[in-house]
N, C-alpha and C positions, 0 to 999 in steps of 0.2 A: 400185742406184743410184737408184732411189725410199729405199728407207730412209736412204740415203747424205744424199737430200736433206735428205732429212724431217730427218732429224738434225741439220743443218746450219746449217739454217733455224730451227731450237731453239734453235740452241746463237748466232742468233746473228754464224756464220759464211756466206761466201760460197763455192759451191759450183762450179767450172768446169771441164767438157772438154769436150779442144780431138781431134780427129783427122785422122788424114790419110792418108789409104786409102799404104799402103808402107811409113810409114814410123812411125805410132805413135801411142800417145792418150794424153797426159798430162791430168794432174786435180790444178786446184786446188785448193789452198782456202788462205780470205784470211778473216781476220776483222773485222767489223764495225761500229760503235758501239761502239769500244777507250775513248771519256772517257766514253758512259752508263756499260759495265761496273762504269770504275770506279767512278763516282758512287755506282752499286747498295751494290756491294762496303761500301763506305764507309756508305751509309743503312744497312747491316747491321751490324755491324759497331755505332755508335751502337744501335743498336736491343735489340740483347744484350748492350750493355750499362748501358743501360737499363732490362733484365728482365732478369731473372735465373728468373725463372717459367714460362723456356719448357719445354720439354719438346720432348725430346730426342727426335730420332732417329739409330739406327747406322745408314748400311748398311752391306750386308758385301757389295764387288762389288771384282773384281779389277779390271775393266778401265777405264781411265778414263772412256773415253768414254760408255757407263755409265752410271758414276756423276754422271759433268758433266748429262746426262736426266737422270737421276732427280734428283737433286738442284733441276734446272731445271725440273719439272716439279711437285715435293713446293712449291717455294715461291712459281711461278705459280697454281698454284691453292687453297694458301693463302693468302699473302699476305705470303710471309716469318715465321708465325708461331713457325714450327719452328726448336730450332734443331741442323743437321744434321750429325755427326758420323760419319768414315770409318771402316773398317778396308779391309788388304786385300787379308785370308784369313782362313782359320774361325780358326787361334789369335789373333788379333789380335780378332777379336771378339768371345770369349770373355775376353781379355783385359781390352778395353773395360767386359763386363757384370763384374765380377769386381771391378773397380781400383771404376769407379764406380757400383757397385750400385741406386742412390742415385739417377742419375743420366738413364738411357737405359730409353724410357718406350717404343719401339719397336722392333723388327730389322728390317731387309728384308734379307734372307739369300738374298745369290746362291750356286746351288747346286754348281757346279762351276767351287771356284780353289783354288790354289796351298797347301802347305802341312797343309791341315786341310779338307775340304770341308766344305759348308754340311751336308749332314745328322750327322754327327763331332759341327761347333762347335755348334750347333741343340741338341745331346741334355747336353752339356757347359752349354751355357746352361740350360737350363731343368731340370738337377740346382743350376742354382745360383739360379734365378730362377724358378719354376715358371711365374705367376705372368707374365712376359713374354709380352706380345703377339710373338710373329715370324713373316713374310709371306716364305716363301720366292717368289724370286723369279726363272725366271729357262724356261730358251728350249726344256727336256729337260721338255715340257708332259703326253707319255703319261697314260694310266687308270691304272699303274703307277709311275711321277716323281710321281703328282701322291701315291696309295697311300703312297709311301716315306717323301715328305717329313713328310707325317701322324706317319706311325709317330714317324721319330723326333724331332718333339714343335709343329711347322711347323702357328699356328691356322691358315693362313690360305697361297691361293698364287696367282699374275700371272705372264702367262705372258710372256716376251719375243717380240717387242717390247709394251714396259709402252703399254696402252691406258692414257690418260690418266685420264678417265671414271674406269672403272672402277682406278683407284692414290685415284682420291679420297675413291670409296667405300668402300674397303677400310680406308686410313689414318683413316675418319670413325668409321667402324664400332671400329675401337680407342681410338683418340681421342676424345673429344670435341672 
């Protein structure tokens, strides 16, 4: 519940828990600041239109909530400086890096995804673009998992749940 509350707060949702002994528990999530979000989205799209030179971060993430949290953290940390695109599986990540070869500047790669996992996707992307920074982001963080990510070609590793400060440091390391 603590992680759910933290994520809900980050995404500007209100999380309520109501429990009645012998009957059950109800958890409700409601969106707050809906009009403010629309204004932020309009500002983001205006910024995109005015600056085609923004660097692009590809988030390869099958989980909707994980993607939204990463996107929100990056926009917050870097003041909407990057264009963020999403691939919902490893195969889509390879496609984006292949088709938009001159556009994607950094990949945040989830390791456990459907269709093609992050290890295989990383190997294929590195075959196409050996210098493209790929950062593994996963809840699987044993020494073996980290070693396997590095062997597949990942340049760095971030453990889920994502630490905001570490995310900022790692992205800054690869995108000045």
